[in-house]
N, C-alpha and C positions, 0 to 999 in steps of 0.2 A: 584436460581430456584430449586425447589425440584424435585428430580428424580422421575418421574411419573411411572417408571417401577419397582421401588424398591419393592412395595407391591406384585403385581401379574401381570404377563405378560398377556395381553388380547389375546383372541383367535380370529384370523382373522383380515383382514385389516380394516374392518369397525369399529370394536371395538377399534383397535389401533388409528384410526383417531379420534374417539370421545374422547378417553382418552387423546390424545395429545392436542386436542382443549381445553379440560377442564383444562389440566395442564398449557397451555399458556393463560388461562383466556379468551378464545375466544369462539365464537359460531360456532358450526359445520355446514358447508354449504354443501360441497360435490357435486357430480354430474359431468357429462361430461363437460369439458371445463370451470369448475369453480374452485375456490380455495377450499381447504379442510376446512379451518376455517378462521374466520374474527374477528378482535378485533379493533373496530373503523376503522381507515384507513389502518390498518395493515392486509395484506393478508398472509396466511400461507399455505404451501403445505406439505403434509406428504407422504413419500415414504416407503412402507412396502414391502420390497423385499430383496433378498439375494445379488444382485449386487449393487455396489457402484454407486452413482450418478455421471455422467460424466460432463465434461465442456459444451458440446453442449446442454445437457438437462438443465443445470443450466442457460445457456444463454437464452433459450426459456422461462423458468420460469420467469426470470427477465424481459423479454420483455412483459410478461403478467401482470406485476405489482406485482409479488409475492415479499414480503420483508423478509419472514422467511421460511426456508426449514428444515424439520426434516426428518432424514433418519435412519433406523435401521442399515443398512450396512455401512453407512458413505459416504465419498466423495473421488473421485480420487484426486491425488496431483495437476494435472492441474486445476481442478475445484476449489480447495481451493486457489490456487495461483491467479486465475482469480477473485474470489470474493475479495481477499485481495488487489489486484491491482486496480480494476475498480469499485468495489461496497463496499466500506468500511462500509457503514451504514446498509447493508443487514446482516442478521444473518443466520448461519448454525448451526444445532443441530444434534448430534448423540446420540440417546437414552437418550434424556433429557439434555445433557451437550453441552454447546456451543463450537463449533470448531473454533479455531482462527488461 
């Protein structure tokens, strides 16, 4: 996957969501209580903030049916361990690179 932030960092969270959806070859959806992008059956969520995504937040996203999560700040260690142990098919990305 090509790093979509390599060229120019978008300004604002909406621009980042759209750019991420484009990089993941999905359609930007957005809106309250909806996924940020969709590609076929794959739903993606984008987090544009300074704080890392925590385990409880990740659990809520996975309950909603989200299968890909992109975060600028990254993920806490418990969140990554939870994904690795219970949701091996789900994907986590930090600034365009997959977190394993």
